[in-house]
Phi, psi and omega in degrees: 000137178277141177272138179268138180257129176243145176247138180236139180277127181249125177283136178052068184296326181293319178293322179294316178299318179300315179295319180294317180292323177295318177297317178298317178300317179295322177295318181294320179295319179296319178297320177298314179300319180294320179295321177295320177299315179298317178298314179296321177298318180294320178296320178297317180296319177297316179296320178296318176299317180294323177298318178296319179297317177301315179297316179300315179298317179299314179299318178296318180294322178295319178299315179297320178296317178297324178291325181282333181289147178289150180276124181231133176270133178266126180272125178255132181264128175265121184237170179287341184300327182295334181271343184275154176298160185296320183296320181290327180296315182297316181295312181294325180293321178297317179294318183290326177296317180295319178296318179299317182293320178294322178296317180293320178298317178297320178296320180292319177298317180298317179297322179295319180293323178293329181285334182285000000 
């Protein structure tokens, strides 16, 4: 079958071409932005994967370190301070610190007297 050719009159062909080219230019710019976005997304994914691998490696190293460290039991002292209000604890702590310092000072003075 033969194709029939039709001609259409276009008003202001130069202006129409200009608009088509401008539209094509905008499409190309949008495609470039999309490609840049895809590249950034891939880089972000690669960095996230690398970070996950690093965390896994760190966790494995921590586990190995814990296995190599000696097992020590920590002794916890249960005191009355845990049951008292916070304000009372601070006041008593200040008093006990002062008493401790005075006691240490007395011990040092006694040692000095013994050395003379």
